[in-house]
MOPAC internal coordinates of N, CA, C and O (Angstrom, degrees):
PM7 1SCF
backbone

  N    0.0000 0     0.00 0     0.00 0    0    0    0
  C    1.4543 1     0.00 0     0.00 0    1    0    0
  C    1.5286 1   108.72 1     0.00 0    2    1    0
  O    1.2310 1   119.68 1   -50.25 1    3    2    1
  N    1.3417 1   118.21 1   129.75 1    3    2    1
  C    1.4635 1   120.70 1  -178.84 1    5    3    2
  C    1.5344 1   111.73 1   -63.93 1    6    5    3
  O    1.2310 1   121.52 1   -33.10 1    7    6    5
  N    1.3009 1   114.69 1   146.90 1    7    6    5
  C    1.4557 1   121.53 1   179.79 1    9    7    6
  C    1.5291 1   109.35 1   -76.91 1   10    9    7
  O    1.2310 1   120.39 1   -47.90 1   11   10    9
  N    1.3205 1   116.87 1   132.10 1   11   10    9
  C    1.4717 1   120.84 1   177.52 1   13   11   10
  C    1.5192 1   108.38 1   -87.53 1   14   13   11
  O    1.2310 1   120.96 1   -57.32 1   15   14   13
  N    1.3097 1   115.77 1   122.68 1   15   14   13
  C    1.4611 1   120.41 1  -178.55 1   17   15   14
  C    1.5191 1   110.00 1   -86.46 1   18   17   15
  O    1.2310 1   121.09 1   -37.82 1   19   18   17
  N    1.3173 1   115.52 1   142.18 1   19   18   17
  C    1.4542 1   120.74 1   178.53 1   21   19   18
  C    1.5306 1   111.06 1  -105.06 1   22   21   19
  O    1.2310 1   120.94 1   176.37 1   23   22   21
  N    1.3370 1   115.81 1    -3.63 1   23   22   21
  C    1.4603 1   121.23 1   179.21 1   25   23   22
  C    1.5261 1   110.27 1  -123.92 1   26   25   23
  O    1.2310 1   121.07 1   -24.55 1   27   26   25
  N    1.3076 1   115.57 1   155.45 1   27   26   25
  C    1.4606 1   122.25 1   167.12 1   29   27   26
  C    1.5211 1   105.86 1  -121.32 1   30   29   27
  O    1.2310 1   120.51 1   -21.12 1   31   30   29
  N    1.3292 1   116.62 1   158.88 1   31   30   29
  C    1.4618 1   121.43 1  -175.65 1   33   31   30
  C    1.5190 1   110.91 1  -110.57 1   34   33   31
  O    1.2310 1   121.12 1   -41.91 1   35   34   33
  N    1.3027 1   115.47 1   138.09 1   35   34   33
  C    1.4611 1   121.36 1   174.30 1   37   35   34
  C    1.5259 1   107.84 1   -69.12 1   38   37   35
  O    1.2310 1   120.22 1   -49.73 1   39   38   37
  N    1.3280 1   117.18 1   130.27 1   39   38   37
  C    1.4646 1   120.70 1   179.46 1   41   39   38
  C    1.5203 1   112.25 1   -72.93 1   42   41   39
  O    1.2310 1   120.07 1   162.25 1   43   42   41
  N    1.3125 1   117.47 1   -17.75 1   43   42   41
  C    1.4568 1   121.32 1  -178.41 1   45   43   42
  C    1.5320 1   112.08 1   -86.96 1   46   45   43
  O    1.2310 1   120.06 1   127.71 1   47   46   45
  N    1.3368 1   117.49 1   -52.29 1   47   46   45
  C    1.4664 1   120.47 1  -174.16 1   49   47   46
  C    1.5296 1   113.83 1  -115.72 1   50   49   47
  O    1.2310 1   119.52 1   177.26 1   51   50   49
  N    1.3126 1   118.52 1    -2.74 1   51   50   49
  C    1.4647 1   125.84 1   178.43 1   53   51   50
  C    1.5281 1   114.39 1    71.64 1   54   53   51
  O    1.2310 1   119.48 1  -168.09 1   55   54   53
  N    1.3236 1   118.60 1    11.91 1   55   54   53
  C    1.4710 1   121.15 1   177.23 1   57   55   54
  C    1.5192 1   109.39 1   -63.90 1   58   57   55
  O    1.2310 1   120.82 1   -40.60 1   59   58   57
  N    1.3246 1   116.04 1   139.40 1   59   58   57
  C    1.4567 1   121.24 1   176.40 1   61   59   58
  C    1.5185 1   109.23 1   -95.43 1   62   61   59
  O    1.2310 1   121.13 1   -53.25 1   63   62   61
  N    1.3298 1   115.45 1   126.75 1   63   62   61
  C    1.4609 1   121.85 1  -177.40 1   65   63   62
  C    1.5305 1   108.87 1  -131.75 1   66   65   63
  O    1.2310 1   119.73 1   -21.30 1   67   66   65
  N    1.3447 1   118.13 1   158.70 1   67   66   65
  C    1.4636 1   120.30 1   175.85 1   69   67   66
  C    1.5340 1   111.13 1   -58.35 1   70   69   67
  O    1.2310 1   120.79 1   -28.20 1   71   70   69
  N    1.3204 1   116.09 1   151.80 1   71   70   69
  C    1.4664 1   121.41 1  -176.79 1   73   71   70
  C    1.5246 1   113.33 1   -56.44 1   74   73   71
  O    1.2310 1   119.59 1   148.39 1   75   74   73
  N    1.3178 1   118.38 1   -31.61 1   75   74   73
  C    1.4655 1   120.93 1  -176.96 1   77   75   74
  C    1.5271 1   114.02 1   -81.72 1   78   77   75
  O    1.2310 1   119.60 1   177.12 1   79   78   77
  N    1.3227 1   118.37 1    -2.88 1   79   78   77
  C    1.4647 1   122.29 1  -179.72 1   81   79   78
  C    1.5270 1   110.77 1   -69.60 1   82   81   79
  O    1.2310 1   120.40 1   -46.65 1   83   82   81
  N    1.3320 1   116.83 1   133.35 1   83   82   81
  C    1.4658 1   121.36 1  -178.66 1   85   83   82
  C    1.5283 1   112.78 1   -96.06 1   86   85   83
  O    1.2310 1   120.28 1   147.58 1   87   86   85
  N    1.3395 1   117.07 1   -32.42 1   87   86   85
  C    1.4588 1   121.87 1  -177.19 1   89   87   86
  C    1.5199 1   109.31 1  -130.56 1   90   89   87
  O    1.2310 1   120.40 1   -44.95 1   91   90   89
  N    1.3099 1   116.84 1   135.05 1   91   90   89
  C    1.4614 1   121.65 1   179.88 1   93   91   90
  C    1.5302 1   110.04 1   -64.33 1   94   93   91
  O    1.2310 1   119.96 1   -52.27 1   95   94   93
  N    1.3340 1   117.67 1   127.73 1   95   94   93
  C    1.4637 1   120.11 1   179.73 1   97   95   94
  C    1.5338 1   113.36 1   -73.63 1   98   97   95
  O    1.2310 1   120.07 1   167.02 1   99   98   97
  N    1.3298 1   117.46 1   -12.98 1   99   98   97
  C    1.4579 1   121.21 1  -178.56 1  101   99   98
  C    1.5337 1   111.26 1   -91.70 1  102  101   99
  O    1.2310 1   120.00 1   132.57 1  103  102  101
  N    1.3438 1   117.60 1   -47.43 1  103  102  101
  C    1.4704 1   119.97 1  -174.28 1  105  103  102
  C    1.5327 1   114.30 1  -122.68 1  106  105  103
  O    1.2310 1   120.12 1  -179.60 1  107  106  105
  N    1.3245 1   117.37 1     0.40 1  107  106  105
  C    1.4758 1   123.77 1   179.48 1  109  107  106
  C    1.5250 1   114.27 1    67.52 1  110  109  107
  O    1.2310 1   119.57 1  -164.05 1  111  110  109
  N    1.3221 1   118.43 1    15.95 1  111  110  109
  C    1.4626 1   121.70 1   176.61 1  113  111  110
  C    1.5275 1   109.70 1   -73.48 1  114  113  111
  O    1.2310 1   120.86 1   -21.87 1  115  114  113
  N    1.3244 1   115.96 1   158.13 1  115  114  113
  C    1.4623 1   121.05 1   174.83 1  117  115  114
  C    1.5240 1   111.03 1  -117.56 1  118  117  115
  O    1.2310 1   120.29 1  -167.07 1  119  118  117
  N    1.3271 1   117.05 1    12.93 1  119  118  117
  C    1.4597 1   122.32 1  -178.95 1  121  119  118
  C    1.5324 1   109.24 1  -102.41 1  122  121  119
  O    1.2310 1   121.12 1   -63.87 1  123  122  121
  N    1.3445 1   115.46 1   116.13 1  123  122  121
  C    1.4578 1   121.40 1  -176.33 1  125  123  122
  C    1.5190 1   111.39 1  -128.12 1  126  125  123
  O    1.2310 1   121.10 1   -18.66 1  127  126  125
  N    1.3244 1   115.50 1   161.34 1  127  126  125
  C    1.4586 1   122.05 1   175.16 1  129  127  126
  C    1.5199 1   109.24 1  -136.87 1  130  129  127
  O    1.2310 1   120.77 1   -40.04 1  131  130  129
  N    1.3189 1   116.14 1   139.96 1  131  130  129
  C    1.4599 1   120.39 1   173.34 1  133  131  130
  C    1.5263 1   110.15 1   -93.10 1  134  133  131
  O    1.2310 1   120.37 1   179.69 1  135  134  133
  N    1.3233 1   116.89 1    -0.31 1  135  134  133
  C    1.4632 1   122.62 1   179.49 1  137  135  134
  C    1.5286 1   108.95 1   -99.44 1  138  137  135
  O    1.2310 1   120.94 1   -94.48 1  139  138  137
  N    1.3160 1   115.80 1    85.52 1  139  138  137
  C    1.4615 1   122.06 1  -179.24 1  141  139  138
  C    1.5280 1   108.76 1  -139.16 1  142  141  139
  O    1.2310 1   121.24 1   -16.15 1  143  142  141
  N    1.3325 1   115.23 1   163.85 1  143  142  141
  C    1.4637 1   118.75 1   176.81 1  145  143  142
  C    1.5212 1   110.03 1  -147.88 1  146  145  143
  O    1.2310 1   121.17 1   -27.39 1  147  146  145
  N    1.3061 1   115.37 1   152.61 1  147  146  145
  C    1.4567 1   122.82 1   179.39 1  149  147  146
  C    1.5128 1   112.06 1    71.76 1  150  149  147
  O    1.2310 1   120.77 1   -31.89 1  151  150  149
  N    1.3144 1   116.13 1   148.11 1  151  150  149
  C    1.4585 1   120.69 1  -179.86 1  153  151  150
  C    1.5231 1   109.51 1  -139.78 1  154  153  151
  O    1.2310 1   121.19 1   -41.52 1  155  154  153
  N    1.3124 1   115.34 1   138.48 1  155  154  153
  C    1.4606 1   121.79 1   172.49 1  157  155  154
  C    1.5255 1   106.41 1  -126.78 1  158  157  155
  O    1.2310 1   120.97 1   -42.87 1  159  158  157
  N    1.3275 1   115.75 1   137.13 1  159  158  157
  C    1.4587 1   120.31 1   178.14 1  161  159  158
  C    1.5264 1   107.38 1  -110.22 1  162  161  159
  O    1.2310 1   121.32 1   -61.57 1  163  162  161
  N    1.3144 1   115.08 1   118.43 1  163  162  161
  C    1.4660 1   121.54 1   179.61 1  165  163  162
  C    1.5323 1   107.84 1   -94.64 1  166  165  163
  O    1.2310 1   120.79 1   -60.16 1  167  166  165
  N    1.3154 1   116.10 1   119.84 1  167  166  165
  C    1.4621 1   121.22 1   179.57 1  169  167  166
  C    1.5210 1   110.30 1   -95.97 1  170  169  167
  O    1.2310 1   120.57 1   144.98 1  171  170  169
  N    1.3211 1   116.51 1   -35.02 1  171  170  169
  C    1.4585 1   120.94 1  -179.62 1  173  171  170
  C    1.5231 1   109.29 1  -131.64 1  174  173  171
  O    1.2310 1   120.52 1   -52.36 1  175  174  173
  N    1.3256 1   116.62 1   127.64 1  175  174  173
  C    1.4698 1   120.54 1   178.32 1  177  175  174
  C    1.5200 1   111.45 1   -68.11 1  178  177  175
  O    1.2310 1   119.93 1   168.77 1  179  178  177
  N    1.3297 1   117.74 1   -11.23 1  179  178  177
  C    1.4674 1   121.82 1   179.24 1  181  179  178
  C    1.5252 1   112.97 1   -91.17 1  182  181  179
  O    1.2310 1   120.26 1   177.00 1  183  182  181
  N    1.3386 1   117.11 1    -3.00 1  183  182  181
  C    1.4646 1   120.04 1  -178.24 1  185  183  182
  C    1.5274 1   110.92 1   -72.75 1  186  185  183
  O    1.2310 1   120.98 1   -22.18 1  187  186  185
  N    1.3088 1   115.73 1   157.82 1  187  186  185
  C    1.4660 1   120.94 1   177.72 1  189  187  186
  C    1.5263 1   110.83 1   -62.64 1  190  189  187
  O    1.2310 1   120.33 1   140.72 1  191  190  189
  N    1.3299 1   116.98 1   -39.28 1  191  190  189
  C    1.4700 1   120.81 1   179.20 1  193  191  190
  C    1.5265 1   110.00 1   -61.40 1  194  193  191
  O    1.2310 1   120.10 1   135.92 1  195  194  193
  N    1.3248 1   117.41 1   -44.08 1  195  194  193
  C    1.4665 1   120.79 1   179.37 1  197  195  194
  C    1.5203 1   110.80 1   -62.23 1  198  197  195
  O    1.2310 1   120.49 1   139.65 1  199  198  197
  N    1.3114 1   116.66 1   -40.35 1  199  198  197
  C    1.4690 1   120.18 1   179.90 1  201  199  198
  C    1.5220 1   111.35 1   -65.67 1  202  201  199
  O    1.2310 1   120.40 1   134.84 1  203  202  201
  N    1.3389 1   116.83 1   -45.16 1  203  202  201
  C    1.4702 1   120.99 1   179.28 1  205  203  202
  C    1.5321 1   110.26 1   -65.19 1  206  205  203
  O    1.2310 1   121.05 1   140.48 1  207  206  205
  N    1.3229 1   115.59 1   -39.52 1  207  206  205
  C    1.4588 1   121.39 1  -177.71 1  209  207  206
  C    1.5277 1   112.33 1   -76.50 1  210  209  207
  O    1.2310 1   120.37 1   158.97 1  211  210  209
  N    1.3293 1   116.90 1   -21.03 1  211  210  209
  C    1.4566 1   121.12 1  -179.21 1  213  211  210
  C    1.5120 1   113.40 1    82.36 1  214  213  211
  O    1.2310 1   120.29 1  -154.76 1  215  214  213
  N    1.3331 1   117.06 1    25.24 1  215  214  213
  C    1.4633 1   121.36 1  -178.82 1  217  215  214
  C    1.5197 1   110.00 1   -96.27 1  218  217  215
  O    1.2310 1   120.59 1   -55.11 1  219  218  217
  N    1.3099 1   116.47 1   124.89 1  219  218  217
  C    1.4607 1   120.48 1   179.86 1  221  219  218
  C    1.5260 1   112.44 1  -102.84 1  222  221  219
  O    1.2310 1   120.16 1   175.73 1  223  222  221
  N    1.3351 1   117.30 1    -4.27 1  223  222  221
  C    1.4592 1   122.14 1  -179.44 1  225  223  222
  C    1.5258 1   109.84 1  -129.49 1  226  225  223
  O    1.2310 1   119.62 1   -48.78 1  227  226  225
  N    1.3339 1   118.33 1   131.22 1  227  226  225
  C    1.4687 1   119.58 1   175.06 1  229  227  226
  C    1.5249 1   110.01 1   -60.21 1  230  229  227
  O    1.2310 1   120.35 1   -52.57 1  231  230  229
  N    1.3398 1   116.94 1   127.43 1  231  230  229
  C    1.4658 1   121.89 1  -175.48 1  233  231  230
  C    1.5161 1   107.49 1  -175.07 1  234  233  231
  O    1.2310 1   120.71 1     1.30 1  235  234  233
  N    1.3229 1   116.25 1  -178.70 1  235  234  233
  C    1.4726 1   121.59 1   172.15 1  237  235  234
  C    1.5302 1   107.35 1  -103.51 1  238  237  235
  O    1.2310 1   120.73 1   -45.03 1  239  238  237
  N    1.3225 1   116.21 1   134.97 1  239  238  237
  C    1.4629 1   122.30 1  -175.13 1  241  239  238
  C    1.5212 1   110.66 1  -130.27 1  242  241  239
  O    1.2310 1   121.11 1   -31.99 1  243  242  241
  N    1.3263 1   115.49 1   148.01 1  243  242  241
  C    1.4616 1   121.30 1   172.54 1  245  243  242
  C    1.5259 1   108.31 1   -80.29 1  246  245  243
  O    1.2310 1   120.68 1   -35.97 1  247  246  245
  N    1.3222 1   116.30 1   144.03 1  247  246  245
  C    1.4566 1   119.96 1   176.83 1  249  247  246
  C    1.5286 1   109.81 1   -79.32 1  250  249  247
  O    1.2310 1   120.48 1   138.80 1  251  250  249
  N    1.3304 1   116.69 1   -41.20 1  251  250  249
  C    1.4672 1   121.46 1   179.95 1  253  251  250
  C    1.5288 1   109.18 1  -128.75 1  254  253  251
  O    1.2310 1   120.44 1   -48.37 1  255  254  253
  N    1.3243 1   116.76 1   131.63 1  255  254  253
  C    1.4626 1   122.59 1   175.98 1  257  255  254
  C    1.5133 1   107.90 1  -125.77 1  258  257  255
  O    1.2310 1   120.61 1   -50.48 1  259  258  257
  N    1.3297 1   116.44 1   129.52 1  259  258  257
  C    1.4711 1   120.98 1   178.76 1  261  259  258
  C    1.5067 1   109.91 1  -108.71 1  262  261  259
  O    1.2310 1   120.10 1   180.00 1  263  262  261

């Protein structure tokens, strides 16, 4: 049985937001995809993971967005 996703991903910054969200809280984009995989949670924008990932705001992000 396919997994039901509760988040959609911003196509611009890869932030994961609830399905009912109209505007990305990170970059203000309105372009989203429900076709994403993998998740990384950034707690500190100063972490090495955040720097490698390119995340400047603590949030949950999709690793891959199609």
